All heavy atoms as an XYZ file, in Angstrom:
711
protein
N      69.166    -12.559     18.624
C      69.442    -11.836     17.391
C      68.204    -11.733     16.493
O      67.936    -10.718     15.941
C      70.604    -12.542     16.630
C      70.920    -11.907     15.311
S      71.703    -10.347     15.376
C      73.363    -10.763     15.176
N      67.484    -12.832     16.364
C      66.298    -12.852     15.487
C      65.222    -11.876     15.985
O      64.614    -11.161     15.191
C      65.700    -14.270     15.409
C      66.568    -15.238     14.611
C      66.840    -14.802     13.220
O      65.918    -14.333     12.491
O      68.010    -14.921     12.757
N      65.027    -11.845     17.296
C      64.027    -10.902     17.882
C      64.450     -9.469     17.591
O      63.586     -8.628     17.249
C      63.900    -11.129     19.371
C      63.199    -12.399     19.726
O      62.541    -12.974     18.833
O      63.331    -12.867     20.865
N      65.727     -9.191     17.718
C      66.210     -7.846     17.483
C      65.939     -7.440     16.019
O      65.425     -6.407     15.715
C      67.712     -7.761     17.752
C      68.337     -6.467     17.295
C      68.101     -5.264     17.957
C      69.131     -6.440     16.167
C      68.655     -4.076     17.517
C      69.712     -5.270     15.704
C      69.441     -4.044     16.396
N      66.339     -8.340     15.089
C      66.165     -8.034     13.641
C      64.655     -7.963     13.278
O      64.305     -7.071     12.467
C      66.872     -9.105     12.808
C      68.348     -9.083     12.867
C      68.935    -10.285     12.120
C      68.930     -7.772     12.345
N      63.855     -8.768     13.886
C      62.416     -8.648     13.607
C      61.887     -7.279     14.021
O      61.144     -6.628     13.326
C      61.679     -9.798     14.384
O      62.082    -11.034     13.875
C      60.161     -9.626     14.171
N      62.311     -6.814     15.208
C      61.925     -5.489     15.676
C      62.419     -4.412     14.773
O      61.673     -3.490     14.453
C      62.470     -5.278     17.118
O      61.936     -6.298     17.977
C      62.048     -3.917     17.635
N      63.691     -4.473     14.322
C      64.197     -3.476     13.395
C      63.381     -3.410     12.113
O      62.951     -2.341     11.708
C      65.667     -3.777     13.096
C      66.199     -2.927     11.926
C      66.589     -3.614     14.287
N      63.152     -4.583     11.521
C      62.391     -4.622     10.291
C      60.959     -4.132     10.460
O      60.466     -3.420      9.599
C      62.439     -6.006      9.647
C      63.816     -6.440      9.203
C      64.246     -7.703      9.461
C      64.685     -5.565      8.625
C      65.528     -8.171      9.088
C      65.997     -5.945      8.233
C      66.377     -7.231      8.481
N      60.325     -4.487     11.523
C      58.973     -4.057     11.758
C      58.905     -2.536     11.936
O      58.013     -1.871     11.343
C      58.376     -4.742     13.012
C      57.998     -6.166     12.761
C      57.546     -6.924     14.016
O      57.638     -6.362     15.120
O      57.157     -8.084     13.876
N      59.879     -1.948     12.671
C      59.884     -0.493     12.849
C      60.152      0.215     11.513
O      59.532      1.215     11.192
C      60.916     -0.082     13.868
C      60.457     -0.265     15.269
C      61.455      0.350     16.245
C      60.808      0.525     17.572
N      61.502      1.489     18.453
N      61.111     -0.323     10.756
C      61.416      0.283      9.461
C      60.221      0.215      8.535
O      59.877      1.203      7.874
C      62.621     -0.442      8.804
C      63.034      0.200      7.507
C      63.741      1.380      7.457
C      62.616     -0.364      6.312
C      64.071      1.985      6.239
C      62.959      0.207      5.071
C      63.693      1.372      5.035
N      59.590     -0.968      8.424
C      58.422     -1.129      7.547
C      57.312     -0.205      7.970
O      56.637      0.362      7.104
C      57.944     -2.591      7.570
C      58.937     -3.516      6.903
C      58.653     -5.001      7.178
O      57.742     -5.311      7.970
O      59.407     -5.837      6.636
N      57.080     -0.017      9.240
C      55.964      0.786      9.699
C      56.171      2.284      9.285
O      55.213      2.986      9.113
C      55.754      0.657     11.182
O      56.777      1.341     11.916
N      57.444      2.678      9.137
C      57.752      4.066      8.775
C      58.272      4.257      7.379
O      58.761      5.331      7.037
C      58.780      4.618      9.801
C      58.278      4.631     11.212
C      59.379      5.031     12.183
O      60.329      5.663     11.815
N      59.200      4.648     13.447
N      58.175      3.202      6.558
C      58.823      3.220      5.252
C      58.280      4.363      4.337
O      59.044      4.974      3.584
C      58.748      1.864      4.560
C      59.684      1.832      3.372
C      57.295      1.558      4.165
C      59.892      0.462      2.777
N      57.003      4.674      4.454
C      56.449      5.727      3.620
C      57.118      7.059      3.952
O      57.564      7.818      3.066
C      54.919      5.832      3.832
O      54.346      4.563      3.459
C      54.334      6.906      2.935
N      57.204      7.387      5.214
C      57.865      8.622      5.655
C      59.328      8.599      5.217
O      59.839      9.604      4.738
C      57.754      8.808      7.147
C      58.159     10.152      7.660
O      58.082     11.158      6.880
O      58.526     10.285      8.838
N      59.995      7.468      5.386
C      61.421      7.381      4.995
C      61.600      7.623      3.500
O      62.561      8.297      3.096
C      61.988      6.015      5.390
C      62.104      5.851      6.871
O      62.310      6.819      7.626
N      62.048      4.614      7.337
N      60.738      7.084      2.684
C      60.886      7.292      1.257
C      60.612      8.741      0.837
O      61.298      9.293      0.007
C      60.011      6.271      0.461
C      60.668      4.874      0.587
C      59.872      6.683     -0.995
C      59.950      3.770     -0.118
N      59.585      9.344      1.461
C      59.346     10.765      1.150
C      60.512     11.617      1.623
O      60.865     12.622      0.955
C      58.010     11.209      1.750
C      56.834     10.885      0.869
C      56.067      9.721      1.099
C      56.500     11.688     -0.181
C      54.971      9.407      0.245
C      55.425     11.395     -1.080
C      54.692     10.237     -0.801
N      61.126     11.294      2.737
C      62.364     11.977      3.180
C      63.467     11.817      2.106
O      64.182     12.783      1.812
C      62.855     11.492      4.513
S      61.921     12.082      5.947
N      63.600     10.612      1.590
C      64.584     10.340      0.606
C      64.322     11.203     -0.633
O      65.284     11.784     -1.208
C      64.556      8.858      0.229
C      65.624      8.432     -0.726
C      66.926      8.305     -0.345
C      65.252      8.157     -2.047
C      67.898      7.910     -1.257
C      66.239      7.748     -2.941
C      67.570      7.634     -2.543
N      63.097     11.328     -1.076
C      62.713     12.138     -2.237
C      63.070     13.570     -1.985
O      63.696     14.195     -2.818
C      61.187     11.994     -2.542
C      60.912     10.548     -3.060
C      60.762     13.050     -3.573
C      59.417     10.240     -3.146
N      62.702     14.102     -0.827
C      62.917     15.550     -0.597
C      64.360     15.898     -0.448
O      64.748     17.052     -0.641
C      62.083     16.039      0.600
C      62.691     15.759      1.976
C      61.799     16.237      3.091
O      60.589     16.248      2.972
N      62.396     16.593      4.182
N      65.207     14.921     -0.099
C      66.637     15.180      0.086
C      67.479     14.885     -1.152
O      68.706     15.061     -1.099
C      67.143     14.404      1.315
C      66.555     14.937      2.612
O      66.492     16.155      2.758
N      66.169     14.035      3.447
N      66.822     14.436     -2.239
C      67.512     14.151     -3.495
C      67.038     15.193     -4.515
O      65.878     15.167     -4.876
C      67.184     12.719     -3.940
C      67.950     12.346     -5.188
O      67.622     12.867     -6.275
O      68.805     11.465     -5.085
N      67.959     16.037     -4.964
C      67.601     17.134     -5.833
C      66.891     16.668     -7.136
O      65.852     17.234     -7.540
C      68.905     17.889     -6.224
C      68.656     19.126     -6.974
C      69.953     19.880     -7.173
C      69.709     21.165     -7.925
N      70.995     21.904     -8.134
N      67.375     15.618     -7.706
C      66.816     15.102     -8.958
C      65.403     14.505     -8.718
O      64.490     14.762     -9.484
C      67.727     13.997     -9.482
C      67.589     13.698    -10.950
C      68.619     12.744    -11.408
O      69.833     13.146    -11.402
O      68.268     11.597    -11.760
N      65.265     13.708     -7.659
C      63.984     13.129     -7.364
C      62.968     14.206     -6.924
O      61.793     14.127     -7.292
C      64.057     12.108     -6.227
C      64.846     10.810     -6.584
C      64.983      9.933     -5.319
C      64.083     10.042     -7.643
N      63.428     15.202     -6.246
C      62.525     16.300     -5.775
C      61.993     17.036     -7.010
O      60.785     17.390     -7.051
C      63.273     17.220     -4.811
C      62.363     18.279     -4.210
S      61.039     17.495     -3.248
C      60.197     18.978     -2.734
N      62.818     17.288     -7.974
C      62.348     17.992     -9.194
C      61.322     17.122     -9.916
O      60.273     17.629    -10.324
C      63.515     18.287    -10.126
C      62.985     19.025    -11.401
C      64.055     19.336    -12.346
C      63.587     20.055    -13.604
N      62.227     19.865    -14.013
N      61.615     15.835    -10.034
C      60.639     14.911    -10.725
C      59.333     14.838     -9.925
O      58.239     14.862    -10.549
C      61.282     13.546    -10.829
N      59.403     14.846     -8.594
C      58.235     14.826     -7.776
C      57.404     16.064     -7.997
O      56.179     16.030     -8.196
C      58.639     14.701     -6.291
C      57.522     14.909     -5.302
C      56.649     13.901     -5.024
C      57.339     16.137     -4.634
C      55.595     14.085     -4.055
C      56.342     16.320     -3.722
C      55.503     15.278     -3.436
O      54.477     15.469     -2.519
N      58.035     17.225     -7.997
C      57.337     18.507     -8.165
C      56.717     18.575     -9.564
O      55.636     19.083     -9.730
C      58.260     19.711     -7.913
C      58.708     19.888     -6.495
C      59.782     20.971     -6.356
C      57.521     20.189     -5.567
N      57.437     18.036    -10.560
C      56.881     17.955    -11.908
C      55.616     17.091    -11.950
O      54.610     17.432    -12.592
C      57.936     17.431    -12.906
C      59.036     18.391    -13.171
O      58.931     19.605    -12.830
O      60.111     17.944    -13.707
N      55.621     15.977    -11.202
C      54.453     15.081    -11.196
C      53.272     15.804    -10.526
O      52.135     15.712    -10.979
C      54.768     13.847    -10.313
C      55.376     12.677    -11.050
C      55.731     11.580    -10.011
C      54.464     12.103    -12.076
N      53.542     16.526     -9.417
C      52.469     17.250     -8.757
C      51.892     18.330     -9.678
O      50.684     18.470     -9.816
C      52.959     17.855     -7.462
C      51.928     18.794     -6.860
C      53.338     16.789     -6.439
N      52.765     19.070    -10.407
C      52.290     20.080    -11.321
C      51.519     19.455    -12.490
O      50.476     19.995    -12.870
C      53.478     20.873    -11.854
N      52.009     18.352    -12.980
C      51.367     17.659    -14.132
C      49.985     17.158    -13.716
O      49.045     17.204    -14.509
C      52.270     16.509    -14.518
C      51.782     15.673    -15.712
C      52.816     14.569    -15.976
O      53.996     14.849    -16.177
O      52.379     13.407    -15.993
N      49.863     16.597    -12.510
C      48.601     15.996    -12.052
C      47.714     17.021    -11.385
O      46.483     16.786    -11.263
C      48.873     14.838    -11.118
C      49.345     13.640    -11.858
O      48.556     12.925    -12.441
N      50.637     13.398    -11.828
N      48.273     18.114    -10.941
C      47.473     19.167    -10.277
C      46.864     18.763     -9.012
O      45.909     19.412     -8.497
N      47.343     17.652     -8.402
C      46.700     17.149     -7.155
C      47.769     16.468     -6.320
O      48.123     15.330     -6.524
C      45.593     16.156     -7.542
C      44.774     15.746     -6.346
O      45.135     15.958     -5.202
O      43.692     15.123     -6.581
N      48.239     17.202     -5.287
C      49.256     16.693     -4.384
C      48.802     15.393     -3.696
O      49.568     14.445     -3.621
C      49.598     17.770     -3.359
C      50.611     17.347     -2.245
C      52.003     17.189     -2.813
C      50.604     18.350     -1.149
N      47.595     15.401     -3.238
C      47.061     14.221     -2.493
C      47.034     12.966     -3.404
O      47.373     11.872     -2.983
C      45.675     14.488     -1.976
C      45.148     13.394     -1.073
C      43.846     13.717     -0.368
O      43.295     14.775     -0.630
N      43.383     12.834      0.444
N      46.674     13.141     -4.649
C      46.661     12.017     -5.593
C      48.077     11.469     -5.792
O      48.250     10.262     -5.744
C      46.062     12.438     -6.981
C      46.262     11.424     -8.015
C      45.437     10.301     -8.088
C      47.322     11.486     -8.927
C      45.636      9.318     -9.072
C      47.537     10.549     -9.903
C      46.676      9.438     -9.941
O      46.895      8.477    -10.914
N      49.033     12.333     -6.037
C      50.422     11.887     -6.244
C      50.952     11.197     -5.008
O      51.476     10.097     -5.103
C      51.329     13.089     -6.611
C      52.798     12.722     -6.655
C      50.881     13.701     -7.941
N      50.753     11.785     -3.798
C      51.242     11.142     -2.611
C      50.591      9.837     -2.313
O      51.223      8.857     -1.925
C      51.052     12.114     -1.414
C      52.037     13.248     -1.400
O      52.965     13.302     -2.231
N      51.900     14.172     -0.515
N      49.290      9.736     -2.543
C      48.564      8.519     -2.333
C      49.045      7.412     -3.301
O      49.203      6.291     -2.891
C      47.053      8.774     -2.556
O      46.320      7.592     -2.400
N      49.276      7.785     -4.546
C      49.744      6.844     -5.515
C      51.154      6.334     -5.141
O      51.408      5.130     -5.228
C      49.762      7.432     -6.909
C      50.036      6.445     -8.003
N      49.099      5.523     -8.409
C      51.119      6.215     -8.729
C      49.589      4.779     -9.350
N      50.855      5.154     -9.547
N      52.035      7.205     -4.725
C      53.366      6.803     -4.287
C      53.247      5.853     -3.099
O      53.911      4.802     -3.060
C      54.213      8.050     -3.914
C      54.542      8.848     -5.196
C      55.530      7.618     -3.243
C      55.194     10.195     -4.915
N      52.445      6.185     -2.139
C      52.249      5.310     -0.960
C      51.747      3.942     -1.306
O      52.232      2.921     -0.760
C      51.309      6.009      0.046
N      50.811      3.889     -2.253
C      50.267      2.603     -2.706
C      51.367      1.753     -3.405
O      51.458      0.568     -3.171
C      49.100      2.790     -3.627
C      47.855      3.314     -2.978
C      46.798      3.705     -3.968
O      46.846      3.370     -5.149
N      45.804      4.433     -3.520
N      52.168      2.427     -4.179
C      53.258      1.715     -4.876
C      54.358      1.246     -3.898
O      54.953      0.209     -4.135
C      53.874      2.607     -5.948
C      52.923      2.798     -7.131
C      52.548      1.478     -7.829
O      53.399      0.667     -8.103
O      51.330      1.327     -8.086
N      54.550      2.013     -2.843
C      55.530      1.567     -1.817
C      55.071      0.240     -1.187
O      55.805     -0.681     -1.088
C      55.714      2.673     -0.732
C      56.429      3.886     -1.312
C      56.469      2.105      0.486
C      56.371      5.132     -0.359
N      53.790      0.202     -0.830
C      53.244     -0.965     -0.201
C      53.321     -2.160     -1.157
O      53.689     -3.296     -0.772
C      51.802     -0.710      0.238
N      53.019     -1.932     -2.431
C      53.038     -3.003     -3.425
C      54.486     -3.466     -3.636
O      54.719     -4.678     -3.708
C      52.405     -2.496     -4.725
C      52.290     -3.620     -5.769
C      51.527     -3.356     -7.006
C      51.311     -1.968     -7.475
N      50.776     -1.846     -8.828
N      55.402     -2.547     -3.803
C      56.811     -2.871     -4.064
C      57.422     -3.771     -2.989
O      58.190     -4.655     -3.267
C      57.618     -1.574     -4.221
C      59.102     -1.762     -4.374
C      59.494     -2.349     -5.695
O      58.806     -2.172     -6.710
N      60.604     -3.070     -5.744
N      57.073     -3.474     -1.751
C      57.683     -4.189     -0.595
C      56.781     -5.228      0.031
O      57.141     -5.794      1.033
C      58.159     -3.194      0.445
C      59.325     -2.338     -0.074
C      59.082     -1.073     -0.621
C      60.623     -2.855     -0.076
C      60.125     -0.324     -1.075
C      61.657     -2.112     -0.604
C      61.394     -0.843     -1.096
O      62.454     -0.092     -1.592
N      55.644     -5.481     -0.600
C      54.735     -6.521     -0.093
C      54.208     -6.205      1.298
O      54.130     -7.040      2.174
N      53.795     -4.957      1.488
C      53.315     -4.493      2.768
C      51.837     -4.188      2.717
O      51.274     -3.988      1.681
C      54.094     -3.226      3.218
C      55.633     -3.368      3.256
C      56.271     -2.005      3.469
C      56.037     -4.347      4.334
N      51.198     -4.162      3.909
C      49.814     -3.791      4.006
C      49.666     -2.699      5.098
O      50.495     -2.644      5.989
C      48.938     -4.986      4.335
C      49.215     -5.614      5.670
C      48.404     -6.884      5.947
O      47.602     -7.279      5.060
O      48.536     -7.425      7.044
N      48.598     -1.968      4.959
C      48.309     -0.883      5.890
C      47.901     -1.455      7.243
O      47.049     -2.342      7.337
C      47.198      0.007      5.285
C      46.844      1.159      6.155
C      45.820      1.996      5.368
N      45.555      3.218      6.114
C      44.389      3.498      6.722
N      43.424      2.634      6.648
N      44.243      4.607      7.326
N      48.488     -0.916      8.310
C      48.082     -1.288      9.649
C      47.057     -0.241     10.099
O      45.950     -0.559     10.427
C      49.261     -1.244     10.667
C      50.366     -2.237     10.247
C      48.813     -1.553     12.033
C      51.626     -2.119     11.062
N      47.478      0.991     10.124
C      46.647      2.076     10.609
C      47.311      3.396     10.256
O      48.479      3.439      9.934
C      46.466      2.008     12.097
O      47.708      2.165     12.744
N      46.574      4.489     10.333
C      47.201      5.800     10.178
C      48.210      5.977     11.319
O      47.980      5.542     12.435
C      46.061      6.781     10.328
C      44.798      6.007     10.120
C      45.129      4.627     10.538
N      49.313      6.572     10.989
C      50.323      6.881     12.071
C      49.853      8.016     12.930
O      49.275      9.023     12.402
C      51.672      7.228     11.396
O      52.581      7.585     12.402
N      50.149      7.914     14.185
C      49.841      9.076     15.051
C      51.041      9.967     15.239
O      51.008     10.921     15.994
C      49.342      8.564     16.426
C      50.334      7.712     17.118
O      51.384      7.365     16.564
O      50.066      7.283     18.310
N      52.148      9.640     14.500
C      53.371     10.414     14.585
C      53.364     11.492     13.470
O      52.806     11.261     12.424
C      54.576      9.529     14.391
C      54.664      8.446     15.405
C      55.781      7.448     15.055
C      55.619      6.200     15.884
N      56.025      5.014     15.184
N      53.971     12.611     13.742
C      54.186     13.611     12.716
C      55.269     13.094     11.771
O      56.329     12.683     12.241
C      54.602     14.944     13.317
C      53.483     15.597     14.045
O      52.329     15.449     13.669
O      53.785     16.343     15.027
N      55.075     13.111     10.479
C      56.070     12.715      9.547
C      57.315     13.640      9.606
O      57.175     14.798      9.854
C      55.413     12.720      8.201
C      54.210     13.572      8.364
C      53.843     13.576      9.788
N      58.459     13.067      9.374
C      59.686     13.847      9.257
C      59.735     14.585      7.910
O      60.311     15.648      7.805
C      60.901     12.956      9.453
C      61.058     12.461     10.865
C      62.207     11.481     11.032
N      61.937     10.288     10.270
C      62.774      9.812      9.294
N      63.892     10.413      9.008
N      62.467      8.722      8.612
N      59.172     13.965      6.900
C      59.154     14.538      5.584
C      58.184     15.768      5.524
O      57.080     15.686      6.067
C      58.691     13.492      4.530
O      58.514     14.161      3.287
N      58.632     16.774      4.825
C      57.800     17.954      4.625
C      56.790     17.791      3.458
O      55.962     18.618      3.239
C      58.666     19.188      4.325
C      59.567     19.545      5.453
O      59.232     19.401      6.629
N      60.760     19.992      5.145
N      56.944     16.677      2.755
C      56.099     16.437      1.571
C      54.722     15.846      1.938
O      53.836     15.858      1.116
C      56.828     15.533      0.571
C      58.210     15.974      0.078
C      58.778     14.957     -0.854
C      58.090     17.330     -0.578
N      54.619     15.314      3.132
C      53.390     14.649      3.555
C      52.933     15.208      4.893
O      53.755     15.637      5.688
C      53.519     13.122      3.592
C      54.669     12.672      4.495
C      53.675     12.535      2.192
C      54.836     11.178      4.662
N      51.669     15.140      5.155
C      51.097     15.550      6.426
C      50.840     14.368      7.333
O      50.917     14.495      8.570
C      49.843     16.391      6.244
C      50.084     17.693      5.527
C      48.827     18.450      5.297
O      47.717     17.912      5.357
N      48.968     19.777      5.105
N      50.522     13.261      6.744
C      50.241     11.995      7.497
C      50.742     10.859      6.631
O      51.040     11.029      5.473
C      48.765     11.789      7.753
O      48.071     11.684      6.536
C      48.175     12.933      8.580
N      50.828      9.686      7.269
C      51.080      8.445      6.498
C      50.525      7.309      7.255
O      50.291      7.370      8.472
C      52.575      8.287      6.238
C      53.444      8.076      7.466
C      53.800      6.828      7.901
C      53.884      9.181      8.235
C      54.592      6.648      9.056
C      54.686      8.986      9.349
C      55.033      7.730      9.775
O      55.797      7.539     10.863
N      50.338      6.217      6.556
C      49.814      4.993      7.192
C      51.059      4.106      7.605
O      51.985      4.008      6.830
C      48.976      4.213      6.238
O      47.783      4.905      5.979
N      50.907      3.514      8.779
C      51.920      2.536      9.147
C      51.685      1.258      8.371
O      50.532      0.870      8.107
C      51.875      2.265     10.635
C      52.356      3.491     11.398
C      52.464      3.200     12.905
O      52.156      2.107     13.365
O      52.872      4.124     13.624
N      52.767      0.581      7.919
C      52.636     -0.598      7.105
C      53.329     -1.771      7.817
O      54.147     -1.584      8.729
C      53.301     -0.386      5.764
C      52.799      0.792      4.943
C      53.661      0.998      3.727
C      51.340      0.593      4.562
N      52.959     -2.986      7.397
C      53.672     -4.172      7.879
C      53.666     -5.239      6.740
O      52.903     -5.098      5.783
C      52.964     -4.747      9.123
C      51.604     -5.362      8.835
C      51.064     -6.080      9.977
N      49.725     -6.544      9.657
C      48.735     -6.655     10.499
N      48.903     -6.356     11.735
N      47.536     -7.060     10.092
N      54.494     -6.207      6.916
C      54.598     -7.276      5.934
C      53.273     -7.989      5.850
O      52.619     -8.235      6.873
C      55.664     -8.255      6.412
C      56.181     -9.210      5.364
C      56.919     -8.482      4.323
C      58.361     -8.954      4.179
N      58.954     -8.320      3.014
N      52.814     -8.308      4.594
C      51.530     -8.995      4.439
C      51.607    -10.382      5.111
O      52.628    -11.035      5.066
C      51.211     -9.183      2.980
C      50.762     -7.920      2.333
C      50.026     -8.247      1.027
N      49.551     -6.986      0.546
C      50.052     -6.315     -0.458
N      51.073     -6.789     -1.126
N      49.517     -5.177     -0.863
N      50.533    -10.722      5.754
C      50.443    -12.044      6.471
C      50.191    -13.144      5.498
O      49.474    -13.106      4.622
C      49.328    -11.969      7.505
C      49.523    -10.857      8.496
C      50.703    -11.018      9.443
O      50.961    -12.155      9.817
N      51.381     -9.956      9.782
């Protein structure tokens, strides 16, 4: 059971950035706020990078490497895989 749960959590954590951006794009209220942030900052990459950094900080994760998978979210082109800080 423990091995299974460890695998589940590791897979989820590695894809958490993509999952959160999917959550944003599928929530009308969050999507509007996201678009407002992009318009306010004038820099999509800055906004996405800041969100990604806050995700890692919020969940105590660190960057493993850039993902070689295409993200499911339309809001990002790439994302870094993350894992629990050692």
